[in-house]
N, CA, C and O of each residue as an XYZ file, in Angstrom:
740
protein
N     142.054     90.517     94.177
C     142.043     91.843     94.318
C     140.634     92.348     94.541
O     139.727     91.876     93.856
N     140.408     93.197     95.377
C     139.170     93.578     95.892
C     139.188     95.234     95.808
O     139.900     95.896     96.564
N     138.346     95.818     94.827
C     138.180     97.399     94.971
C     136.972     97.769     95.668
O     135.939     97.099     95.674
N     137.163     98.916     96.281
C     136.005     99.421     97.201
C     135.862    100.886     96.718
O     136.714    101.752     96.920
N     134.635    101.082     96.023
C     134.536    102.317     95.334
C     133.357    102.987     95.984
O     132.277    102.405     96.082
N     133.561    104.217     96.433
C     132.270    105.100     96.843
C     131.646    105.431     95.808
O     132.286    105.950     94.893
N     130.186    105.213     95.672
C     129.284    105.750     94.682
C     128.658    107.076     95.073
O     128.571    108.088     94.378
N     128.264    106.895     96.241
C     127.437    108.058     96.780
C     128.006    108.432     98.140
O     128.343    107.598     98.980
N     128.090    109.771     98.295
C     128.429    110.149     99.609
C     127.237    110.809    100.445
O     126.145    110.902     99.884
N     127.364    111.208    101.572
C     126.326    111.460    102.625
C     125.492    112.736    101.865
O     124.262    112.725    101.912
N     126.125    113.706    101.245
C     125.431    114.668    100.678
C     124.460    114.326     99.518
O     123.280    114.669     99.442
N     125.267    113.483     98.502
C     124.425    112.859     97.526
C     123.154    112.118     97.965
O     122.064    112.358     97.445
N     123.327    111.213     98.936
C     122.348    110.357     99.513
C     121.096    110.988    100.051
O     119.955    110.552     99.899
N     121.504    112.215    100.787
C     120.576    113.023    101.384
C     119.795    113.746    100.109
O     118.593    113.919    100.310
N     120.231    114.126     99.014
C     119.525    114.585     97.791
C     118.453    113.419     97.419
O     117.252    113.619     97.240
N     119.083    112.222     97.340
C     118.271    111.151     96.880
C     117.148    110.827     97.813
O     116.071    110.497     97.317
N     117.291    110.890     99.155
C     116.431    110.701    100.167
C     115.335    111.896    100.135
O     114.172    111.641    100.450
N     115.668    113.023     99.804
C     114.691    114.081     99.664
C     113.729    113.714     98.353
O     112.500    113.764     98.405
N     114.345    113.407     97.392
C     113.562    113.153     96.138
C     112.561    111.748     96.557
O     111.408    111.713     96.126
N     113.004    110.810     97.272
C     112.094    109.794     97.457
C     111.202    110.344     98.525
O     110.093    109.819     98.424
N     111.264    111.218     99.526
C     110.209    111.740    100.458
C     109.201    112.549     99.563
O     108.005    112.607     99.850
N     109.719    113.144     98.510
C     108.697    113.705     97.472
C     107.602    112.795     96.830
O     106.424    113.104     96.655
N     108.265    111.506     96.483
C     107.504    110.596     96.142
C     106.501    110.143     97.078
O     105.309    109.999     96.803
N     107.072    109.915     98.262
C     106.257    109.627     99.527
C     104.980    110.292     99.686
O     103.915    109.710     99.892
N     105.174    111.763     99.560
C     104.221    112.662     99.840
C     103.224    112.520     98.649
O     102.017    112.543     98.890
N     103.653    112.385     97.451
C     102.612    112.386     96.295
C     101.777    111.085     96.453
O     100.566    111.067     96.232
N     102.589    109.843     96.903
C     101.918    108.509     96.901
C     100.760    108.473     97.998
O      99.794    107.720     97.878
N     100.920    109.303     99.030
C     100.078    109.145    100.199
C      99.167    110.555    100.383
O      98.274    110.642    101.226
N      99.451    111.392     99.672
C      98.683    112.566     99.428
C      97.777    112.857    100.651
O      96.557    112.815    100.491
N      98.311    113.152    101.881
C      97.415    113.437    102.841
C      96.968    112.207    103.735
O      96.753    112.347    104.939
N      96.852    111.120    103.147
C      96.280    109.820    103.946
C      97.401    109.514    105.017
O      98.609    109.557    104.783
N      96.840    109.212    106.175
C      97.708    108.800    107.172
C      98.376    107.459    106.694
O      97.676    106.733    105.988
N      99.735    107.023    107.020
C     100.153    105.768    106.910
C     101.352    105.535    107.869
O     101.811    106.444    108.560
N     101.810    104.324    107.873
C     103.092    103.796    108.761
C     104.001    103.340    108.017
O     103.720    102.632    107.050
N     105.302    103.675    108.348
C     106.395    103.072    107.733
C     107.004    101.709    108.592
O     107.030    101.678    109.822
N     107.380    100.837    107.908
C     107.874     99.650    108.257
C     109.367     99.579    107.907
O     109.682     99.453    106.723
N     110.292     99.650    108.849
C     111.766     99.618    108.409
C     112.321     98.146    108.633
O     112.270     97.572    109.720
N     112.841     97.624    107.507
C     113.465     96.324    107.573
C     114.960     96.357    108.429
O     115.959     96.983    108.074
N     114.861     95.740    109.317
C     116.141     95.688    109.985
C     117.255     94.898    109.224
O     117.028     93.759    108.816
N     118.431     95.497    109.043
C     119.070     96.401    109.915
C     119.047     97.968    109.302
O     118.646     98.925    109.963
N     119.545     98.063    107.926
C     119.625     99.435    107.436
C     118.200    100.111    107.098
O     118.156    101.338    107.008
N     117.125     99.403    106.923
C     115.727     99.884    106.388
C     115.266    100.739    107.536
O     114.659    101.786    107.314
N     115.540    100.317    108.789
C     114.920    101.050    109.917
C     115.501    102.444    110.046
O     114.700    103.378    110.004
N     116.789    102.704    110.199
C     117.201    104.115    110.108
C     116.952    104.814    108.738
O     116.765    106.031    108.743
N     116.940    104.154    107.623
C     116.476    104.850    106.419
C     115.143    105.308    106.575
O     114.846    106.461    106.263
N     114.281    104.475    107.048
C     113.033    105.027    107.277
C     112.978    106.247    108.264
O     112.222    107.196    108.057
N     113.661    106.187    109.146
C     113.878    107.554    110.086
C     114.192    108.641    109.263
O     113.529    109.678    109.263
N     115.188    108.448    108.552
C     115.727    109.658    107.644
C     114.536    110.098    106.510
O     114.300    111.268    106.207
N     113.978    109.153    106.060
C     112.763    109.470    105.135
C     111.748    110.225    105.908
O     111.225    111.204    105.376
N     111.414    109.864    107.122
C     110.412    110.408    108.043
C     110.722    111.924    108.058
O     109.953    112.816    107.696
N     112.103    112.077    108.584
C     112.566    113.559    108.600
C     112.397    114.490    107.384
O     112.212    115.706    107.423
N     112.491    113.736    106.346
C     112.453    114.577    105.045
C     110.917    114.710    104.665
O     110.575    115.718    104.047
N     110.002    113.780    104.989
C     108.768    113.823    104.932
C     108.033    115.005    105.802
O     107.092    115.677    105.379
N     108.569    115.121    106.955
C     108.184    115.941    107.951
C     108.534    117.490    107.418
O     107.789    118.435    107.680
N     109.708    117.622    106.671
C     110.171    118.916    106.184
C     109.193    119.266    104.989
O     109.116    120.441    104.630
N     108.522    118.391    104.425
C     107.718    118.770    103.085
C     106.324    118.972    103.412
O     105.664    119.650    102.624
N     105.774    118.504    104.422
C     104.269    118.669    104.801
C     103.838    118.915    106.113
O     104.640    118.679    107.016
N     102.768    119.328    106.380
C     102.296    119.588    107.790
C     101.437    118.394    108.173
O     100.715    118.451    109.169
N     101.502    117.282    107.382
C     100.563    116.200    107.726
C     101.301    115.373    109.009
O     102.496    115.498    109.276
N     100.608    114.733    109.553
C     101.010    114.109    111.012
C     102.275    113.053    110.592
O     102.175    112.261    109.655
N     103.205    113.152    111.252
C     104.421    112.361    111.050
C     104.063    110.911    111.148
O     103.408    110.471    112.092
N     104.551    110.091    110.048
C     104.091    108.796    109.935
C     105.118    107.787    111.015
O     106.347    107.788    110.952
N     104.342    106.999    111.939
C     105.094    106.175    112.804
C     105.774    105.241    111.954
O     105.364    104.903    110.843
N     106.981    104.771    112.585
C     107.478    103.623    111.898
C     107.950    102.601    112.800
O     108.410    102.847    113.915
N     107.823    101.390    112.272
C     108.003    100.009    113.240
C     109.083     99.249    112.392
O     108.991     99.112    111.172
N     110.180     98.737    113.207
C     111.166     97.907    112.747
C     110.508     96.581    112.596
O     109.528     96.261    113.268
N     111.157     95.680    111.549
C     110.792     94.332    111.396
C     112.028     93.495    111.057
O     112.515     93.707    109.947
N     112.518     92.730    111.707
C     113.658     91.931    111.545
C     113.522     90.880    110.450
O     112.910     89.849    110.728
N     113.991     91.028    109.335
C     113.934     90.111    108.321
C     115.440     89.883    107.783
O     116.134     90.876    107.567
N     115.931     88.638    107.573
C     117.328     88.334    107.457
C     117.511     87.049    106.343
O     116.998     85.949    106.546
N     118.173     87.311    105.359
C     118.445     86.311    104.434
C     120.034     86.082    104.197
O     120.650     85.028    104.357
N     120.501     87.240    103.808
C     121.879     87.236    103.450
C     122.783     87.852    104.528
O     122.201     88.486    105.408
N     124.029     87.766    104.585
C     125.078     88.657    105.524
C     125.184     89.871    104.504
O     124.533     89.891    103.459
N     125.961     90.772    104.848
C     126.378     91.971    104.254
C     127.329     91.474    102.955
O     127.414     92.135    101.920
N     127.918     90.398    103.144
C     128.768     90.028    101.843
C     128.006     89.084    100.992
O     128.605     88.355    100.202
N     126.711     89.059    101.111
C     125.850     88.310    100.437
C     125.956     86.713    100.409
O     125.637     85.970     99.481
N     126.494     86.365    101.683
C     126.591     85.073    102.012
C     125.176     84.655    102.567
O     124.515     85.320    103.365
N     124.792     83.347    101.969
C     123.305     83.093    102.431
C     123.410     82.428    103.923
O     124.164     81.536    104.312
N     122.467     83.112    104.583
C     122.506     82.797    106.162
C     121.168     82.025    106.492
O     121.079     81.367    107.529
N     120.159     82.116    105.614
C     118.803     81.383    105.911
C     118.226     80.916    104.564
O     117.675     81.752    103.849
N     118.315     79.666    104.182
C     117.513     79.196    103.031
C     116.209     79.717    102.875
O     115.861     80.050    101.743
N     115.448     79.839    103.804
C     114.081     80.349    103.899
C     114.289     81.782    104.799
O     114.789     81.860    105.921
N     113.745     82.904    103.953
C     114.161     84.256    104.684
C     113.443     84.225    106.014
O     112.254     83.955    106.179
N     114.318     84.536    106.925
C     113.833     84.733    108.384
C     113.394     86.045    108.740
O     114.065     87.072    108.640
N     111.919     85.919    109.275
C     111.289     87.053    109.629
C     110.942     86.979    111.349
O     110.566     85.913    111.836
N     111.100     88.150    112.149
C     110.570     88.219    113.436
C     109.566     89.195    113.483
O     109.741     90.319    113.013
N     108.496     88.829    114.035
C     107.171     89.806    114.031
C     107.479     90.854    114.848
O     108.455     90.835    115.597
N     106.574     91.940    114.742
C     106.746     92.956    115.668
C     105.290     93.173    116.207
O     104.337     93.507    115.503
N     105.256     92.950    117.480
C     104.115     93.163    118.221
C     103.394     94.253    118.171
O     102.196     94.054    117.968
N     103.779     95.502    118.305
C     103.427     96.732    118.160
C     102.578     96.880    116.653
O     101.469     97.399    116.527
N     103.322     96.345    115.677
C     102.865     96.522    114.173
C     101.620     95.506    114.236
O     100.547     95.928    113.805
N     101.676     94.430    114.653
C     100.633     93.482    114.709
C      99.463     93.956    115.321
O      98.390     93.562    114.865
N      99.476     94.697    116.230
C      98.538     95.323    116.999
C      97.683     96.163    116.356
O      96.548     96.290    116.815
N      98.076     96.882    115.181
C      97.474     97.959    114.452
C      96.418     97.365    113.524
O      96.480     96.220    113.074
N      95.434     98.248    113.275
C      94.389     97.704    112.260
C      94.987     97.921    110.969
O      94.844     99.029    110.454
N      95.691     96.948    110.322
C      96.293     97.011    109.110
C      95.493     97.204    107.919
O      95.908     97.756    106.900
N      94.191     96.673    108.104
C      93.344     96.834    106.914
C      93.030     98.195    106.644
O      92.736     98.602    105.520
N      93.090     98.901    107.660
C      92.916    100.386    107.411
C      93.890    101.466    107.371
O      93.629    102.643    107.120
N      95.214    100.897    107.681
C      96.289    101.679    107.783
C      97.309    101.265    106.571
O      97.870    100.170    106.525
N      97.459    102.264    105.630
C      98.429    101.980    104.524
C      99.849    101.752    105.211
O     100.170    102.173    106.322
N     100.610    101.030    104.369
C     101.983    100.725    105.039
C     103.022    100.868    103.729
O     102.810    100.382    102.618
N     104.305    101.725    104.165
C     105.600    101.745    103.431
C     106.499    100.883    103.938
O     106.806    101.035    105.121
N     107.042     99.926    103.257
C     107.833     99.149    103.788
C     109.581     99.761    103.136
O     109.814     99.865    101.931
N     110.443    100.039    104.058
C     111.521    100.672    103.738
C     112.872     99.699    103.763
O     113.153     99.263    104.880
N     113.617     99.362    102.822
C     114.836     98.725    102.982
C     115.902     99.258    102.297
O     115.556    100.062    101.433
N     117.186     99.059    102.408
C     118.271     99.737    101.702
C     118.547     99.116    100.242
O     118.569     99.909     99.300
N     118.742     97.854    100.015
C     118.980     97.252     98.838
C     118.041     96.319     98.483
O     117.760     95.369     99.214
N     117.544     96.515     97.438
C     116.578     95.301     96.600
C     117.592     94.504     95.679
O     118.081     94.954     94.642
N     117.830     93.257     96.215
C     118.704     92.520     95.454
C     117.929     91.421     94.819
O     117.547     91.564     93.658
N     117.648     90.259     95.532
C     116.865     89.266     94.690
C     115.310     89.315     95.059
O     114.387     88.800     94.427
N     115.245     90.088     96.278
C     113.707     90.369     96.451
C     113.221     89.424     97.585
O     112.025     89.484     97.871
N     113.987     88.593     98.236
C     113.343     87.741     99.004
C     112.946     88.445    100.288
O     111.848     88.122    100.739
N     113.678     89.392    100.983
C     113.232     90.093    101.965
C     111.998     90.907    101.856
O     111.164     90.878    102.761
N     111.829     91.682    100.719
C     110.473     92.260    100.356
C     109.490     91.115    100.147
O     108.421     91.271    100.737
N     109.586     90.298     99.627
C     108.536     89.319     99.440
C     108.154     88.557    100.667
O     106.981     88.187    100.726
N     109.023     88.238    101.742
C     108.686     87.760    102.780
C     107.820     88.802    103.762
O     106.903     88.484    104.518
N     108.369     90.130    103.537
C     107.974     91.064    104.370
C     106.434     91.350    104.035
O     105.565     91.370    104.907
N     106.158     91.602    102.464
C     104.816     91.665    102.375
C     103.974     90.587    102.493
O     102.825     90.836    102.858
N     104.280     89.438    102.267
C     103.586     88.319    102.777
C     102.935     88.329    104.187
O     101.739     88.184    104.443
N     104.033     88.544    105.108
C     103.745     88.690    106.423
C     102.665     89.714    106.676
O     101.700     89.484    107.404
N     102.872     90.869    106.037
C     102.133     92.140    106.368
C     100.574     91.622    106.117
O      99.638     91.761    106.906
N     100.541     90.977    104.788
C      99.082     90.433    104.102
C      98.551     89.726    105.159
O      97.409     89.996    105.531
N      99.325     88.690    105.812
C      98.768     87.663    106.759
C      98.327     88.359    108.050
O      97.408     87.908    108.734
N      99.076     89.585    108.398
C      98.549     90.499    109.401
C      97.182     91.316    108.906
O      96.639     92.053    109.728
N      96.690     91.204    107.728
C      95.596     91.880    107.396
C      95.839     93.239    106.612
O      94.930     94.017    106.322
N      96.976     93.398    106.351
C      97.253     94.912    105.507
C      96.747     94.630    104.049
O      96.873     93.571    103.435
N      96.232     95.628    103.676
C      95.443     95.529    102.351
C      96.300     96.670    101.411
O      96.204     96.471    100.200
N      97.015     97.683    101.770
C      97.848     98.495    101.018
C      99.151     98.673    101.536
O      99.449     99.242    102.585
N     100.030     98.049    100.575
C     101.514     98.167    101.049
C     102.165     98.600     99.851
O     101.990     98.135     98.725
N     102.971     99.578    100.206
C     103.971    100.102     99.102
C     105.462     99.763     99.560
O     105.676     99.455    100.732
N     106.352     99.815     98.746
C     107.772     99.674     99.060
C     108.647    100.529     98.670
O     108.410    101.032     97.572
N     109.727    100.916     99.284
C     110.685    101.935     99.058
C     112.161    101.367     99.440
O     112.492    100.958    100.553
N     112.999    101.433     98.240
C     114.225    100.994     98.523
C     115.269    102.167     98.201
O     115.088    102.929     97.252
N     116.290    102.253     98.992
C     117.537    103.325     98.592
C     118.043    102.744     97.189
O     118.018    103.448     96.180
N     118.442    101.599     97.180
C     118.927    101.059     95.930
C     118.346     99.734     95.410
O     118.080     98.792     96.156
N     118.153     99.728     93.981
C     117.504     98.633     93.398
C     118.657     98.198     92.580
O     119.078     98.988     91.735
N     119.214     97.062     92.718
C     120.167     96.424     91.859
C     119.649     95.990     90.524
O     120.433     95.772     89.600
N     118.380     95.861     90.393
C     117.780     95.419     89.061
C     118.048     94.001     88.715
O     118.208     93.544     87.583
N     118.077     93.326     89.923
C     118.271     91.810     89.558
C     117.129     90.919     90.390
O     117.440     89.769     90.698
N     116.011     91.352     90.702
C     114.939     90.728     91.541
C     114.730     89.430     90.926
O     114.389     89.391     89.744
N     114.904     88.305     91.629
C     114.292     86.941     90.983
C     112.833     86.618     91.522
O     112.191     85.647     91.120
N     112.358     87.543     92.495
C     111.038     87.328     92.890
C     110.110     88.154     92.554
O     110.514     89.266     92.214
N     108.757     87.940     92.535
C     107.729     88.754     91.981
C     107.338     90.067     92.760
O     106.169     90.380     92.987
N     108.479     90.832     93.161
C     108.285     92.224     93.560
C     109.130     93.148     93.059
O     110.191     92.929     92.475
N     108.496     94.465     93.371
C     109.302     95.508     92.819
C     109.199     96.629     93.849
O     108.281     96.570     94.667
N     110.021     97.593     93.880
C     110.036     98.815     94.666
C     109.190     99.756     94.074
O     109.330     99.980     92.872
N     108.157    100.466     94.853
C     107.489    101.586     94.134
C     108.139    102.748     94.088
O     107.943    103.568     93.191
N     109.113    102.947     95.215
C     110.034    103.977     95.361
C     111.339    103.665     95.175
O     111.821    102.758     95.853
N     112.047    104.286     94.328
C     113.555    103.793     94.349
C     114.372    105.231     94.126
O     114.193    106.201     93.388
N     115.318    104.892     95.095
C     116.322    106.135     95.105
C     117.340    106.039     94.045
O     117.565    107.021     93.338
N     117.968    104.936     93.883
C     119.035    104.716     92.976
C     118.889    103.392     92.330
O     118.769    102.424     93.081
N     118.881    103.217     91.135
C     119.020    101.913     90.187
C     120.470    101.812     89.706
O     121.046    102.602     88.959
N     120.993    100.615     90.310
C     122.502    100.172     89.900
C     122.397     98.753     89.493
O     121.870     97.779     90.031
N     123.125     98.934     88.256
C     123.391     97.495     87.641
C     124.718     97.282     87.865
O     125.582     97.936     87.283
N     124.997     96.284     88.789
C     126.402     95.806     89.088
C     126.464     94.489     88.580
O     125.471     93.832     88.270
N     127.712     94.081     88.490
C     128.239     92.665     88.162
C     127.700     91.717     89.119
O     127.663     92.136     90.276
N     127.234     90.431     88.896
C     126.606     89.499     89.820
C     127.588     89.357     91.121
O     127.133     89.262     92.262
N     128.815     89.352     90.858
C     129.832     89.142     91.995
C     130.013     90.333     92.861
O     130.640     90.173     93.909
N     129.567     91.451     92.577
C     129.895     92.835     93.113
C     128.891     92.879     94.144
O     127.799     92.317     94.050
N     129.324     93.632     95.239
C     128.428     93.863     96.343
C     127.936     95.347     96.469
O     128.820     96.198     96.369
N     126.950     95.680     96.626
C     126.515     97.001     96.937
C     126.194     97.176     98.409
O     125.232     96.611     98.930
N     127.016     97.966     99.061
C     126.900     98.125    100.513
C     126.565     99.681    100.917
O     127.275    100.663    100.701
N     125.306     99.630    101.553
C     124.808    100.887    102.164
C     125.236    101.154    103.553
O     124.937    100.445    104.514
N     125.945    102.207    103.594
C     126.442    102.411    104.953
C     125.568    103.435    105.720
O     125.546    104.580    105.268
N     124.939    103.190    106.688
C     123.967    103.891    107.414
C     124.248    103.883    108.758
O     124.441    102.825    109.359
N     124.299    105.181    109.398
C     124.345    105.245    110.842
C     122.936    104.706    111.548
O     121.799    104.790    111.082
N     123.298    104.213    112.626
C     124.194    104.093    113.566
C     125.091    102.827    113.322
O     125.990    102.515    114.104
N     124.785    102.114    112.176
C     125.548    100.824    112.002
C     127.043    101.103    111.380
O     128.007    100.352    111.528
N     127.032    102.137    110.773
C     128.302    102.653    110.161
C     128.463    104.062    110.469
O     127.458    104.734    110.700
N     129.863    104.689    110.503
C     129.979    105.975    110.795
C     129.451    106.910    109.922
O     128.834    107.838    110.447
N     129.548    106.889    108.659
C     128.951    107.856    107.632
C     127.969    106.964    106.734
O     128.010    105.753    106.517
N     127.034    107.981    106.262
C     126.017    107.637    105.317
C     126.856    107.612    103.853
O     127.531    108.557    103.444
N     126.690    106.470    103.229
C     127.253    106.294    102.036
C     127.033    104.990    101.252
O     126.688    104.001    101.899
N     127.203    104.886     99.884
C     126.828    103.602     99.183
C     128.327    103.370     98.680
O     128.996    104.304     98.239
N     128.791    102.113     98.772
C     129.859    101.620     98.151
C     129.713    100.479     97.304
O     128.736     99.745     97.455
N     130.621    100.234     96.381
C     130.514     99.117     95.380
C     131.845     98.346     95.761
O     132.956     98.875     95.795
N     131.596     97.136     96.017
C     132.793     96.086     96.467
C     133.034     95.468     95.127
O     132.014     94.887     94.757
N     133.971     95.386     94.303
C     134.291     94.854     93.161
C     135.440     93.729     93.653
O     136.462     93.978     94.293
N     134.992     92.460     93.186
C     136.141     91.369     93.282
C     136.504     91.287     91.879
O     135.728     90.917     90.998
N     137.616     91.618     91.714
C     138.284     91.403     90.173
C     139.289     90.229     90.476
O     139.580     89.748     91.571
N     139.789     89.858     89.092
C     140.738     88.879     89.111
C     141.968     89.359     89.070
O     142.103     90.464     88.545
N     143.021     88.747     89.541
C     144.556     89.293     89.604
C     144.950     88.773     88.147
O     144.478     87.781     87.592
N     145.904     89.639     87.647
C     146.435     89.346     86.263
C     147.533     88.460     86.369
O     148.375     88.642     87.248
N     147.616     87.526     85.575
C     148.526     86.447     85.586
C     149.783     86.927     84.761
O     149.606     87.452     83.661
N     150.971     86.765     85.244
C     152.129     87.042     84.388
C     152.926     85.963     83.941
O     153.903     86.174     83.222
């Protein structure tokens, strides 16, 4: 038996994103920075955070760059034993030693994607990298953490936290997929 539970709807997530944007404003306090959105859902989330940032400050809008990083499928099936990362030529062309970066992802699960992303950015010369996630499952097995967290969720190991983010899904929401056991009679 599988239960699908909506934990946060679009309106609630918008409030969470607004709070995250306030933390971003405080973190960068007028310093120019760029956003790196981890594809798939981190990229449109970076765009939503950018819009909230723009509403809070008259600072220049931070550019954002997509970065394709993949380890798990949406159902947490392992796709790549080593986290796959496809570089971004536009990002690599920037002077990352001088430009602070904010990496945005949807869910921090074990931390492999954030670790691989931060290592890549360091190899490209980045000196100041912060991370932001919409959901931290509080189960990271890697030496990474998110600097800005929208929601902390502690779910059972077999449960799946799904972030539905347009344009990949129709509505912005967070769902918990719970795989229960059927009762024996």
